[in-house]
NUTI-739598 format. One record per atom (N, C-alpha, C, CB): residue number from 1; atom name; x negated, z, y negated. Coordinates in nm, 2 decimals, always signed. Glycine has a CB too. Example, Ala and Ser with C-alpha at 12.3 -4.5 7.8 and 13.67 -1.06 7.14 Angstrom:
residues 2
{n->1&atom->N&c1->-1.32&c3->+0.78&c2->+0.57} $
{n->1&atom->CA&c1->-1.23&c3->+0.78&c2->+0.45} $
{n->1&atom->C&c1->-1.32&c3->+0.78&c2->+0.33} $
{n->1&atom->CB&c1->-1.13&c3->+0.90&c2->+0.45} $
{n->2&atom->N&c1->-1.28&c3->+0.71&c2->+0.22} $
{n->2&atom->CA&c1->-1.37&c3->+0.71&c2->+0.11} $
{n->2&atom->C&c1->-1.29&c3->+0.79&c2->+0.00} $
{n->2&atom->CB&c1->-1.41&c3->+0.57&c2->+0.06} $
This chain:
residues 95
{n->1&atom->N&c1->+3.28&c3->+2.04&c2->+0.08} $
{n->1&atom->CA&c1->+3.21&c3->+1.96&c2->+0.18} $
{n->1&atom->C&c1->+3.05&c3->+1.96&c2->+0.18} $
{n->1&atom->CB&c1->+3.25&c3->+1.82&c2->+0.17} $
{n->2&atom->N&c1->+3.00&c3->+2.01&c2->+0.29} $
{n->2&atom->CA&c1->+2.86&c3->+2.02&c2->+0.31} $
{n->2&atom->C&c1->+2.81&c3->+1.94&c2->+0.41} $
{n->2&atom->CB&c1->+2.82&c3->+2.15&c2->+0.33} $
{n->3&atom->N&c1->+2.70&c3->+1.90&c2->+0.39} $
{n->3&atom->CA&c1->+2.62&c3->+1.82&c2->+0.50} $
{n->3&atom->C&c1->+2.49&c3->+1.87&c2->+0.54} $
{n->3&atom->CB&c1->+2.60&c3->+1.67&c2->+0.45} $
{n->4&atom->N&c1->+2.48&c3->+1.90&c2->+0.67} $
{n->4&atom->CA&c1->+2.35&c3->+1.95&c2->+0.73} $
{n->4&atom->C&c1->+2.25&c3->+1.84&c2->+0.75} $
{n->4&atom->CB&c1->+2.38&c3->+2.02&c2->+0.86} $
{n->5&atom->N&c1->+2.14&c3->+1.83&c2->+0.67} $
{n->5&atom->CA&c1->+2.05&c3->+1.74&c2->+0.69} $
{n->5&atom->C&c1->+1.92&c3->+1.82&c2->+0.73} $
{n->5&atom->CB&c1->+2.03&c3->+1.66&c2->+0.57} $
{n->6&atom->N&c1->+1.86&c3->+1.76&c2->+0.84} $
{n->6&atom->CA&c1->+1.73&c3->+1.81&c2->+0.88} $
{n->6&atom->C&c1->+1.61&c3->+1.77&c2->+0.79} $
{n->6&atom->CB&c1->+1.71&c3->+1.75&c2->+1.03} $
{n->7&atom->N&c1->+1.51&c3->+1.83&c2->+0.81} $
{n->7&atom->CA&c1->+1.39&c3->+1.83&c2->+0.73} $
{n->7&atom->C&c1->+1.34&c3->+1.68&c2->+0.72} $
{n->7&atom->CB&c1->+1.28&c3->+1.93&c2->+0.78} $
{n->8&atom->N&c1->+1.33&c3->+1.61&c2->+0.84} $
{n->8&atom->CA&c1->+1.29&c3->+1.46&c2->+0.85} $
{n->8&atom->C&c1->+1.38&c3->+1.38&c2->+0.76} $
{n->8&atom->CB&c1->+1.30&c3->+1.41&c2->+0.99} $
{n->9&atom->N&c1->+1.51&c3->+1.41&c2->+0.78} $
{n->9&atom->CA&c1->+1.62&c3->+1.31&c2->+0.71} $
{n->9&atom->C&c1->+1.60&c3->+1.34&c2->+0.55} $
{n->9&atom->CB&c1->+1.79&c3->+1.35&c2->+0.76} $
{n->10&atom->N&c1->+1.58&c3->+1.46&c2->+0.52} $
{n->10&atom->CA&c1->+1.56&c3->+1.48&c2->+0.37} $
{n->10&atom->C&c1->+1.43&c3->+1.40&c2->+0.33} $
{n->10&atom->CB&c1->+1.54&c3->+1.65&c2->+0.33} $
{n->11&atom->N&c1->+1.32&c3->+1.39&c2->+0.40} $
{n->11&atom->CA&c1->+1.21&c3->+1.32&c2->+0.37} $
{n->11&atom->C&c1->+1.23&c3->+1.18&c2->+0.36} $
{n->11&atom->CB&c1->+1.11&c3->+1.35&c2->+0.46} $
{n->12&atom->N&c1->+1.29&c3->+1.13&c2->+0.45} $
{n->12&atom->CA&c1->+1.33&c3->+0.99&c2->+0.48} $
{n->12&atom->C&c1->+1.42&c3->+0.93&c2->+0.35} $
{n->12&atom->CB&c1->+1.42&c3->+0.98&c2->+0.61} $
{n->13&atom->N&c1->+1.52&c3->+1.03&c2->+0.33} $
{n->13&atom->CA&c1->+1.61&c3->+0.98&c2->+0.21} $
{n->13&atom->C&c1->+1.53&c3->+0.97&c2->+0.08} $
{n->13&atom->CB&c1->+1.73&c3->+1.09&c2->+0.19} $
{n->14&atom->N&c1->+1.43&c3->+1.05&c2->+0.07} $
{n->14&atom->CA&c1->+1.34&c3->+1.04&c2->-0.06} $
{n->14&atom->C&c1->+1.26&c3->+0.91&c2->-0.07} $
{n->14&atom->CB&c1->+1.24&c3->+1.16&c2->-0.07} $
{n->15&atom->N&c1->+1.20&c3->+0.89&c2->+0.05} $
{n->15&atom->CA&c1->+1.10&c3->+0.79&c2->+0.04} $
{n->15&atom->C&c1->+1.15&c3->+0.65&c2->+0.11} $
{n->15&atom->CB&c1->+0.97&c3->+0.84&c2->+0.11} $
{n->16&atom->N&c1->+1.30&c3->+0.63&c2->+0.12} $
{n->16&atom->CA&c1->+1.32&c3->+0.50&c2->+0.16} $
{n->16&atom->C&c1->+1.32&c3->+0.38&c2->+0.07} $
{n->16&atom->CB&c1->+1.43&c3->+0.51&c2->+0.23} $
{n->17&atom->N&c1->+1.32&c3->+0.41&c2->-0.06} $
{n->17&atom->CA&c1->+1.31&c3->+0.30&c2->-0.14} $
{n->17&atom->C&c1->+1.18&c3->+0.25&c2->-0.20} $
{n->17&atom->CB&c1->+1.39&c3->+0.32&c2->-0.23} $
{n->18&atom->N&c1->+1.07&c3->+0.31&c2->-0.14} $
{n->18&atom->CA&c1->+0.92&c3->+0.29&c2->-0.17} $
{n->18&atom->C&c1->+0.87&c3->+0.16&c2->-0.11} $
{n->18&atom->CB&c1->+0.83&c3->+0.40&c2->-0.12} $
{n->19&atom->N&c1->+0.81&c3->+0.07&c2->-0.19} $
{n->19&atom->CA&c1->+0.76&c3->-0.05&c2->-0.13} $
{n->19&atom->C&c1->+0.63&c3->-0.02&c2->-0.04} $
{n->19&atom->CB&c1->+0.73&c3->-0.16&c2->-0.24} $
{n->20&atom->N&c1->+0.62&c3->-0.09&c2->+0.07} $
{n->20&atom->CA&c1->+0.50&c3->-0.08&c2->+0.16} $
{n->20&atom->C&c1->+0.43&c3->-0.23&c2->+0.16} $
{n->20&atom->CB&c1->+0.55&c3->-0.02&c2->+0.31} $
{n->21&atom->N&c1->+0.32&c3->-0.22&c2->+0.16} $
{n->21&atom->CA&c1->+0.23&c3->-0.34&c2->+0.16} $
{n->21&atom->C&c1->+0.12&c3->-0.32&c2->+0.26} $
{n->21&atom->CB&c1->+0.17&c3->-0.37&c2->+0.03} $
{n->22&atom->N&c1->+0.07&c3->-0.43&c2->+0.32} $
{n->22&atom->CA&c1->-0.04&c3->-0.44&c2->+0.39} $
{n->22&atom->C&c1->-0.17&c3->-0.53&c2->+0.33} $
{n->22&atom->CB&c1->+0.01&c3->-0.50&c2->+0.52} $
{n->23&atom->N&c1->-0.27&c3->-0.47&c2->+0.35} $
{n->23&atom->CA&c1->-0.38&c3->-0.56&c2->+0.27} $
{n->23&atom->C&c1->-0.53&c3->-0.50&c2->+0.34} $
{n->23&atom->CB&c1->-0.37&c3->-0.53&c2->+0.09} $
{n->24&atom->N&c1->-0.63&c3->-0.57&c2->+0.29} $
{n->24&atom->CA&c1->-0.76&c3->-0.55&c2->+0.34} $
{n->24&atom->C&c1->-0.84&c3->-0.47&c2->+0.23} $
{n->24&atom->CB&c1->-0.83&c3->-0.69&c2->+0.37} $
{n->25&atom->N&c1->-0.91&c3->-0.38&c2->+0.27} $
{n->25&atom->CA&c1->-1.00&c3->-0.28&c2->+0.18} $
{n->25&atom->C&c1->-1.12&c3->-0.36&c2->+0.14} $
{n->25&atom->CB&c1->-1.05&c3->-0.14&c2->+0.26} $
{n->26&atom->N&c1->-1.13&c3->-0.38&c2->+0.01} $
{n->26&atom->CA&c1->-1.25&c3->-0.46&c2->-0.03} $
{n->26&atom->C&c1->-1.35&c3->-0.37&c2->-0.11} $
{n->26&atom->CB&c1->-1.20&c3->-0.59&c2->-0.12} $
{n->27&atom->N&c1->-1.32&c3->-0.25&c2->-0.15} $
{n->27&atom->CA&c1->-1.42&c3->-0.16&c2->-0.22} $
{n->27&atom->C&c1->-1.38&c3->-0.02&c2->-0.18} $
{n->27&atom->CB&c1->-1.41&c3->-0.18&c2->-0.39} $
{n->28&atom->N&c1->-1.49&c3->+0.05&c2->-0.15} $
{n->28&atom->CA&c1->-1.48&c3->+0.21&c2->-0.13} $
{n->28&atom->C&c1->-1.56&c3->+0.28&c2->-0.22} $
{n->28&atom->CB&c1->-1.53&c3->+0.26&c2->+0.02} $
{n->29&atom->N&c1->-1.60&c3->+0.23&c2->-0.33} $
{n->29&atom->CA&c1->-1.72&c3->+0.29&c2->-0.41} $
{n->29&atom->C&c1->-1.67&c3->+0.41&c2->-0.50} $
{n->29&atom->CB&c1->-1.80&c3->+0.17&c2->-0.50} $
{n->30&atom->N&c1->-1.54&c3->+0.43&c2->-0.51} $
{n->30&atom->CA&c1->-1.50&c3->+0.53&c2->-0.60} $
{n->30&atom->C&c1->-1.45&c3->+0.66&c2->-0.52} $
{n->30&atom->CB&c1->-1.38&c3->+0.47&c2->-0.70} $
{n->31&atom->N&c1->-1.46&c3->+0.77&c2->-0.59} $
{n->31&atom->CA&c1->-1.42&c3->+0.90&c2->-0.51} $
{n->31&atom->C&c1->-1.27&c3->+0.90&c2->-0.49} $
{n->31&atom->CB&c1->-1.46&c3->+1.03&c2->-0.59} $
{n->32&atom->N&c1->-1.22&c3->+0.92&c2->-0.38} $
{n->32&atom->CA&c1->-1.07&c3->+0.94&c2->-0.33} $
{n->32&atom->C&c1->-0.99&c3->+0.80&c2->-0.36} $
{n->32&atom->CB&c1->-1.00&c3->+1.07&c2->-0.41} $
{n->33&atom->N&c1->-1.05&c3->+0.68&c2->-0.39} $
{n->33&atom->CA&c1->-0.99&c3->+0.58&c2->-0.43} $
{n->33&atom->C&c1->-1.05&c3->+0.45&c2->-0.37} $
{n->33&atom->CB&c1->-0.99&c3->+0.58&c2->-0.57} $
{n->34&atom->N&c1->-0.96&c3->+0.36&c2->-0.32} $
{n->34&atom->CA&c1->-1.02&c3->+0.24&c2->-0.25} $
{n->34&atom->C&c1->-0.94&c3->+0.12&c2->-0.31} $
{n->34&atom->CB&c1->-1.01&c3->+0.24&c2->-0.09} $
{n->35&atom->N&c1->-1.00&c3->+0.00&c2->-0.32} $
{n->35&atom->CA&c1->-0.93&c3->-0.12&c2->-0.37} $
{n->35&atom->C&c1->-0.89&c3->-0.20&c2->-0.24} $
{n->35&atom->CB&c1->-1.02&c3->-0.20&c2->-0.47} $
{n->36&atom->N&c1->-0.77&c3->-0.23&c2->-0.25} $
{n->36&atom->CA&c1->-0.70&c3->-0.31&c2->-0.14} $
{n->36&atom->C&c1->-0.65&c3->-0.45&c2->-0.19} $
{n->36&atom->CB&c1->-0.57&c3->-0.23&c2->-0.10} $
{n->37&atom->N&c1->-0.70&c3->-0.56&c2->-0.13} $
{n->37&atom->CA&c1->-0.65&c3->-0.69&c2->-0.17} $
{n->37&atom->C&c1->-0.53&c3->-0.72&c2->-0.08} $
{n->37&atom->CB&c1->-0.77&c3->-0.80&c2->-0.15} $
{n->38&atom->N&c1->-0.41&c3->-0.76&c2->-0.12} $
{n->38&atom->CA&c1->-0.29&c3->-0.80&c2->-0.07} $
{n->38&atom->C&c1->-0.29&c3->-0.95&c2->-0.09} $
{n->38&atom->CB&c1->-0.17&c3->-0.73&c2->-0.12} $
{n->39&atom->N&c1->-0.27&c3->-1.01&c2->+0.02} $
{n->39&atom->CA&c1->-0.24&c3->-1.17&c2->+0.02} $
{n->39&atom->C&c1->-0.09&c3->-1.19&c2->+0.07} $
{n->39&atom->CB&c1->-0.34&c3->-1.25&c2->+0.13} $
{n->40&atom->N&c1->-0.03&c3->-1.30&c2->-0.02} $
{n->40&atom->CA&c1->+0.08&c3->-1.34&c2->-0.01} $
{n->40&atom->C&c1->+0.09&c3->-1.51&c2->-0.01} $
{n->40&atom->CB&c1->+0.16&c3->-1.28&c2->-0.10} $
{n->41&atom->N&c1->+0.18&c3->-1.57&c2->+0.06} $
{n->41&atom->CA&c1->+0.20&c3->-1.71&c2->+0.06} $
{n->41&atom->C&c1->+0.31&c3->-1.74&c2->-0.04} $
{n->41&atom->CB&c1->+0.23&c3->-1.77&c2->+0.20} $
{n->42&atom->N&c1->+0.28&c3->-1.82&c2->-0.12} $
{n->42&atom->CA&c1->+0.37&c3->-1.87&c2->-0.23} $
{n->42&atom->C&c1->+0.39&c3->-2.02&c2->-0.23} $
{n->42&atom->CB&c1->+0.32&c3->-1.83&c2->-0.37} $
{n->43&atom->N&c1->+0.52&c3->-2.06&c2->-0.24} $
{n->43&atom->CA&c1->+0.55&c3->-2.21&c2->-0.23} $
{n->43&atom->C&c1->+0.54&c3->-2.26&c2->-0.37} $
{n->43&atom->CB&c1->+0.71&c3->-2.24&c2->-0.18} $
{n->44&atom->N&c1->+0.49&c3->-2.38&c2->-0.38} $
{n->44&atom->CA&c1->+0.48&c3->-2.45&c2->-0.51} $
{n->44&atom->C&c1->+0.63&c3->-2.51&c2->-0.54} $
{n->44&atom->CB&c1->+0.38&c3->-2.57&c2->-0.51} $
{n->45&atom->N&c1->+0.66&c3->-2.48&c2->-0.69} $
{n->45&atom->CA&c1->+0.80&c3->-2.50&c2->-0.72} $
{n->45&atom->C&c1->+0.87&c3->-2.63&c2->-0.69} $
{n->45&atom->CB&c1->+0.82&c3->-2.47&c2->-0.84} $
{n->46&atom->N&c1->+0.77&c3->-2.73&c2->-0.71} $
{n->46&atom->CA&c1->+0.81&c3->-2.88&c2->-0.71} $
{n->46&atom->C&c1->+0.77&c3->-2.93&c2->-0.57} $
{n->46&atom->CB&c1->+0.74&c3->-2.98&c2->-0.83} $
{n->47&atom->N&c1->+0.66&c3->-2.90&c2->-0.53} $
{n->47&atom->CA&c1->+0.62&c3->-2.98&c2->-0.40} $
{n->47&atom->C&c1->+0.63&c3->-2.92&c2->-0.26} $
{n->47&atom->CB&c1->+0.47&c3->-3.01&c2->-0.41} $
{n->48&atom->N&c1->+0.66&c3->-2.77&c2->-0.29} $
{n->48&atom->CA&c1->+0.68&c3->-2.69&c2->-0.15} $
{n->48&atom->C&c1->+0.56&c3->-2.65&c2->-0.07} $
{n->48&atom->CB&c1->+0.78&c3->-2.77&c2->-0.04} $
{n->49&atom->N&c1->+0.44&c3->-2.69&c2->-0.12} $
{n->49&atom->CA&c1->+0.30&c3->-2.66&c2->-0.06} $
{n->49&atom->C&c1->+0.29&c3->-2.50&c2->-0.06} $
{n->49&atom->CB&c1->+0.17&c3->-2.73&c2->-0.14} $
{n->50&atom->N&c1->+0.24&c3->-2.44&c2->+0.05} $
{n->50&atom->CA&c1->+0.23&c3->-2.29&c2->+0.03} $
{n->50&atom->C&c1->+0.07&c3->-2.29&c2->-0.01} $
{n->50&atom->CB&c1->+0.28&c3->-2.20&c2->+0.19} $
{n->51&atom->N&c1->+0.06&c3->-2.19&c2->-0.09} $
{n->51&atom->CA&c1->-0.09&c3->-2.15&c2->-0.12} $
{n->51&atom->C&c1->-0.09&c3->-1.99&c2->-0.12} $
{n->51&atom->CB&c1->-0.15&c3->-2.22&c2->-0.27} $
{n->52&atom->N&c1->-0.21&c3->-1.94&c2->-0.10} $
{n->52&atom->CA&c1->-0.23&c3->-1.79&c2->-0.07} $
{n->52&atom->C&c1->-0.26&c3->-1.73&c2->-0.21} $
{n->52&atom->CB&c1->-0.36&c3->-1.76&c2->+0.03} $
{n->53&atom->N&c1->-0.18&c3->-1.64&c2->-0.27} $
{n->53&atom->CA&c1->-0.20&c3->-1.56&c2->-0.38} $
{n->53&atom->C&c1->-0.23&c3->-1.43&c2->-0.34} $
{n->53&atom->CB&c1->-0.08&c3->-1.56&c2->-0.47} $
{n->54&atom->N&c1->-0.35&c3->-1.38&c2->-0.42} $
{n->54&atom->CA&c1->-0.39&c3->-1.23&c2->-0.39} $
{n->54&atom->C&c1->-0.38&c3->-1.15&c2->-0.51} $
{n->54&atom->CB&c1->-0.54&c3->-1.23&c2->-0.33} $
{n->55&atom->N&c1->-0.36&c3->-1.02&c2->-0.48} $
{n->55&atom->CA&c1->-0.36&c3->-0.92&c2->-0.59} $
{n->55&atom->C&c1->-0.44&c3->-0.79&c2->-0.53} $
{n->55&atom->CB&c1->-0.20&c3->-0.89&c2->-0.64} $
{n->56&atom->N&c1->-0.51&c3->-0.73&c2->-0.63} $
{n->56&atom->CA&c1->-0.59&c3->-0.61&c2->-0.59} $
{n->56&atom->C&c1->-0.51&c3->-0.48&c2->-0.64} $
{n->56&atom->CB&c1->-0.76&c3->-0.63&c2->-0.65} $
{n->57&atom->N&c1->-0.51&c3->-0.39&c2->-0.56} $
{n->57&atom->CA&c1->-0.44&c3->-0.26&c2->-0.59} $
{n->57&atom->C&c1->-0.54&c3->-0.14&c2->-0.58} $
{n->57&atom->CB&c1->-0.31&c3->-0.24&c2->-0.50} $
{n->58&atom->N&c1->-0.54&c3->-0.05&c2->-0.67} $
{n->58&atom->CA&c1->-0.62&c3->+0.07&c2->-0.65} $
{n->58&atom->C&c1->-0.54&c3->+0.16&c2->-0.58} $
{n->58&atom->CB&c1->-0.68&c3->+0.12&c2->-0.78} $
{n->59&atom->N&c1->-0.58&c3->+0.23&c2->-0.47} $
{n->59&atom->CA&c1->-0.52&c3->+0.30&c2->-0.38} $
{n->59&atom->C&c1->-0.57&c3->+0.44&c2->-0.36} $
{n->59&atom->CB&c1->-0.52&c3->+0.22&c2->-0.27} $
{n->60&atom->N&c1->-0.50&c3->+0.56&c2->-0.36} $
{n->60&atom->CA&c1->-0.55&c3->+0.68&c2->-0.35} $
{n->60&atom->C&c1->-0.56&c3->+0.72&c2->-0.20} $
{n->60&atom->CB&c1->-0.48&c3->+0.78&c2->-0.42} $
{n->61&atom->N&c1->-0.66&c3->+0.75&c2->-0.16} $
{n->61&atom->CA&c1->-0.73&c3->+0.78&c2->-0.03} $
{n->61&atom->C&c1->-0.78&c3->+0.93&c2->-0.03} $
{n->61&atom->CB&c1->-0.84&c3->+0.66&c2->+0.00} $
{n->62&atom->N&c1->-0.71&c3->+1.03&c2->-0.01} $
{n->62&atom->CA&c1->-0.76&c3->+1.17&c2->-0.03} $
{n->62&atom->C&c1->-0.87&c3->+1.21&c2->+0.07} $
{n->62&atom->CB&c1->-0.64&c3->+1.28&c2->-0.01} $
{n->63&atom->N&c1->-0.84&c3->+1.16&c2->+0.21} $
{n->63&atom->CA&c1->-0.94&c3->+1.20&c2->+0.30} $
{n->63&atom->C&c1->-1.05&c3->+1.10&c2->+0.32} $
{n->63&atom->CB&c1->-0.88&c3->+1.22&c2->+0.43} $
{n->64&atom->N&c1->-1.04&c3->+0.98&c2->+0.26} $
{n->64&atom->CA&c1->-1.15&c3->+0.89&c2->+0.27} $
{n->64&atom->C&c1->-1.15&c3->+0.82&c2->+0.40} $
{n->64&atom->CB&c1->-1.29&c3->+0.96&c2->+0.24} $
{n->65&atom->N&c1->-1.04&c3->+0.79&c2->+0.47} $
{n->65&atom->CA&c1->-1.03&c3->+0.74&c2->+0.61} $
{n->65&atom->C&c1->-1.05&c3->+0.59&c2->+0.60} $
{n->65&atom->CB&c1->-0.89&c3->+0.78&c2->+0.67} $
{n->66&atom->N&c1->-1.01&c3->+0.52&c2->+0.51} $
{n->66&atom->CA&c1->-1.03&c3->+0.39&c2->+0.50} $
{n->66&atom->C&c1->-1.16&c3->+0.34&c2->+0.46} $
{n->66&atom->CB&c1->-0.95&c3->+0.34&c2->+0.42} $
{n->67&atom->N&c1->-1.20&c3->+0.24&c2->+0.56} $
{n->67&atom->CA&c1->-1.34&c3->+0.18&c2->+0.54} $
{n->67&atom->C&c1->-1.34&c3->+0.02&c2->+0.50} $
{n->67&atom->CB&c1->-1.41&c3->+0.20&c2->+0.69} $
{n->68&atom->N&c1->-1.43&c3->-0.02&c2->+0.46} $
{n->68&atom->CA&c1->-1.46&c3->-0.16&c2->+0.41} $
{n->68&atom->C&c1->-1.42&c3->-0.25&c2->+0.52} $
{n->68&atom->CB&c1->-1.60&c3->-0.17&c2->+0.37} $
{n->69&atom->N&c1->-1.33&c3->-0.35&c2->+0.48} $
{n->69&atom->CA&c1->-1.29&c3->-0.45&c2->+0.57} $
{n->69&atom->C&c1->-1.17&c3->-0.41&c2->+0.67} $
{n->69&atom->CB&c1->-1.40&c3->-0.49&c2->+0.65} $
{n->70&atom->N&c1->-1.12&c3->-0.29&c2->+0.65} $
{n->70&atom->CA&c1->-1.00&c3->-0.24&c2->+0.74} $
{n->70&atom->C&c1->-0.87&c3->-0.30&c2->+0.69} $
{n->70&atom->CB&c1->-0.98&c3->-0.08&c2->+0.74} $
{n->71&atom->N&c1->-0.77&c3->-0.33&c2->+0.78} $
{n->71&atom->CA&c1->-0.65&c3->-0.39&c2->+0.75} $
{n->71&atom->C&c1->-0.57&c3->-0.23&c2->+0.71} $
{n->71&atom->CB&c1->-0.59&c3->-0.49&c2->+0.88} $
{n->72&atom->N&c1->-0.49&c3->-0.21&c2->+0.61} $
{n->72&atom->CA&c1->-0.43&c3->-0.09&c2->+0.59} $
{n->72&atom->C&c1->-0.29&c3->-0.11&c2->+0.55} $
{n->72&atom->CB&c1->-0.50&c3->-0.02&c2->+0.50} $
{n->73&atom->N&c1->-0.21&c3->+0.00&c2->+0.55} $
{n->73&atom->CA&c1->-0.08&c3->+0.00&c2->+0.49} $
{n->73&atom->C&c1->-0.08&c3->+0.08&c2->+0.38} $
{n->73&atom->CB&c1->+0.01&c3->+0.03&c2->+0.58} $
{n->74&atom->N&c1->+0.00&c3->+0.04&c2->+0.27} $
{n->74&atom->CA&c1->-0.01&c3->+0.14&c2->+0.15} $
{n->74&atom->C&c1->+0.13&c3->+0.14&c2->+0.11} $
{n->74&atom->CB&c1->-0.11&c3->+0.09&c2->+0.03} $
{n->75&atom->N&c1->+0.15&c3->+0.25&c2->+0.03} $
{n->75&atom->CA&c1->+0.29&c3->+0.28&c2->-0.01} $
{n->75&atom->C&c1->+0.30&c3->+0.31&c2->-0.16} $
{n->75&atom->CB&c1->+0.35&c3->+0.40&c2->+0.08} $
{n->76&atom->N&c1->+0.40&c3->+0.27&c2->-0.23} $
{n->76&atom->CA&c1->+0.41&c3->+0.29&c2->-0.38} $
{n->76&atom->C&c1->+0.43&c3->+0.43&c2->-0.39} $
{n->76&atom->CB&c1->+0.53&c3->+0.21&c2->-0.45} $
{n->77&atom->N&c1->+0.38&c3->+0.48&c2->-0.50} $
{n->77&atom->CA&c1->+0.42&c3->+0.64&c2->-0.53} $
{n->77&atom->C&c1->+0.42&c3->+0.66&c2->-0.69} $
{n->77&atom->CB&c1->+0.30&c3->+0.75&c2->-0.45} $
{n->78&atom->N&c1->+0.43&c3->+0.78&c2->-0.73} $
{n->78&atom->CA&c1->+0.43&c3->+0.81&c2->-0.87} $
{n->78&atom->C&c1->+0.30&c3->+0.77&c2->-0.92} $
{n->78&atom->CB&c1->+0.46&c3->+0.96&c2->-0.91} $
{n->79&atom->N&c1->+0.27&c3->+0.75&c2->-1.06} $
{n->79&atom->CA&c1->+0.15&c3->+0.71&c2->-1.12} $
{n->79&atom->C&c1->+0.06&c3->+0.83&c2->-1.10} $
{n->79&atom->CB&c1->+0.17&c3->+0.68&c2->-1.29} $
{n->80&atom->N&c1->-0.06&c3->+0.81&c2->-1.04} $
{n->80&atom->CA&c1->-0.17&c3->+0.92&c2->-1.03} $
{n->80&atom->C&c1->-0.28&c3->+0.91&c2->-1.13} $
{n->80&atom->CB&c1->-0.24&c3->+0.91&c2->-0.89} $
{n->81&atom->N&c1->-0.30&c3->+0.79&c2->-1.18} $
{n->81&atom->CA&c1->-0.38&c3->+0.76&c2->-1.32} $
{n->81&atom->C&c1->-0.34&c3->+0.63&c2->-1.37} $
{n->81&atom->CB&c1->-0.53&c3->+0.75&c2->-1.29} $
{n->82&atom->N&c1->-0.42&c3->+0.60&c2->-1.48} $
{n->82&atom->CA&c1->-0.38&c3->+0.49&c2->-1.54} $
{n->82&atom->C&c1->-0.35&c3->+0.35&c2->-1.46} $
{n->82&atom->CB&c1->-0.48&c3->+0.47&c2->-1.62} $
{n->83&atom->N&c1->-0.42&c3->+0.34&c2->-1.35} $
{n->83&atom->CA&c1->-0.41&c3->+0.22&c2->-1.29} $
{n->83&atom->C&c1->-0.39&c3->+0.25&c2->-1.13} $
{n->83&atom->CB&c1->-0.53&c3->+0.13&c2->-1.32} $
{n->84&atom->N&c1->-0.37&c3->+0.35&c2->-1.09} $
{n->84&atom->CA&c1->-0.34&c3->+0.40&c2->-0.95} $
{n->84&atom->C&c1->-0.20&c3->+0.45&c2->-0.93} $
{n->84&atom->CB&c1->-0.44&c3->+0.51&c2->-0.91} $
{n->85&atom->N&c1->-0.11&c3->+0.38&c2->-0.85} $
{n->85&atom->CA&c1->+0.03&c3->+0.42&c2->-0.82} $
{n->85&atom->C&c1->+0.06&c3->+0.38&c2->-0.68} $
{n->85&atom->CB&c1->+0.13&c3->+0.35&c2->-0.92} $
{n->86&atom->N&c1->-0.05&c3->+0.38&c2->-0.59} $
{n->86&atom->CA&c1->-0.03&c3->+0.35&c2->-0.45} $
{n->86&atom->C&c1->-0.11&c3->+0.44&c2->-0.37} $
{n->86&atom->CB&c1->-0.07&c3->+0.20&c2->-0.41} $
{n->87&atom->N&c1->-0.06&c3->+0.48&c2->-0.25} $
{n->87&atom->CA&c1->-0.14&c3->+0.57&c2->-0.17} $
{n->87&atom->C&c1->-0.15&c3->+0.50&c2->-0.03} $
{n->87&atom->CB&c1->-0.06&c3->+0.71&c2->-0.16} $
{n->88&atom->N&c1->-0.26&c3->+0.55&c2->+0.03} $
{n->88&atom->CA&c1->-0.30&c3->+0.52&c2->+0.17} $
{n->88&atom->C&c1->-0.21&c3->+0.57&c2->+0.26} $
{n->88&atom->CB&c1->-0.45&c3->+0.57&c2->+0.21} $
{n->89&atom->N&c1->-0.16&c3->+0.48&c2->+0.37} $
{n->89&atom->CA&c1->-0.06&c3->+0.54&c2->+0.47} $
{n->89&atom->C&c1->-0.14&c3->+0.56&c2->+0.62} $
{n->89&atom->CB&c1->+0.08&c3->+0.44&c2->+0.48} $
{n->90&atom->N&c1->-0.20&c3->+0.43&c2->+0.64} $
{n->90&atom->CA&c1->-0.26&c3->+0.44&c2->+0.78} $
{n->90&atom->C&c1->-0.34&c3->+0.30&c2->+0.81} $
{n->90&atom->CB&c1->-0.14&c3->+0.47&c2->+0.91} $
{n->91&atom->N&c1->-0.43&c3->+0.31&c2->+0.89} $
{n->91&atom->CA&c1->-0.51&c3->+0.19&c2->+0.92} $
{n->91&atom->C&c1->-0.45&c3->+0.12&c2->+1.03} $
{n->91&atom->CB&c1->-0.66&c3->+0.21&c2->+0.95} $
{n->92&atom->N&c1->-0.42&c3->+0.00&c2->+1.01} $
{n->92&atom->CA&c1->-0.36&c3->-0.10&c2->+1.11} $
{n->92&atom->C&c1->-0.47&c3->-0.15&c2->+1.20} $
{n->92&atom->CB&c1->-0.30&c3->-0.20&c2->+1.03} $
{n->93&atom->N&c1->-0.56&c3->-0.20&c2->+1.14} $
{n->93&atom->CA&c1->-0.68&c3->-0.27&c2->+1.22} $
{n->93&atom->C&c1->-0.82&c3->-0.23&c2->+1.17} $
{n->93&atom->CB&c1->-0.66&c3->-0.42&c2->+1.22} $
{n->94&atom->N&c1->-0.89&c3->-0.17&c2->+1.25} $
{n->94&atom->CA&c1->-1.03&c3->-0.14&c2->+1.19} $
{n->94&atom->C&c1->-1.13&c3->-0.25&c2->+1.24} $
{n->94&atom->CB&c1->-1.09&c3->+0.02&c2->+1.25} $
{n->95&atom->N&c1->-1.24&c3->-0.25&c2->+1.17} $
{n->95&atom->CA&c1->-1.35&c3->-0.34&c2->+1.20} $
{n->95&atom->C&c1->-1.47&c3->-0.26&c2->+1.27} $
{n->95&atom->CB&c1->-1.40&c3->-0.43&c2->+1.07} $
């Protein structure tokens, strides 16, 4: 029993389980790397009030398209260095 998959279907099947996040670029001072701050809302366990928690990710940007202050989409990938395991996908909103 053989299945005929197109090139796009093979790529989608490999990348479908990767996490994607959106965040703001806060630093572009490294070569081929940008720092992206991702904000998320977390409810307090007892009182239920929402507060914003943020985390910074080092993201691989080969072409250097992301600029300071841009809203970008990033995707999880294999480890590229000690702290870098995310890659730049696209710019959602530019300043």
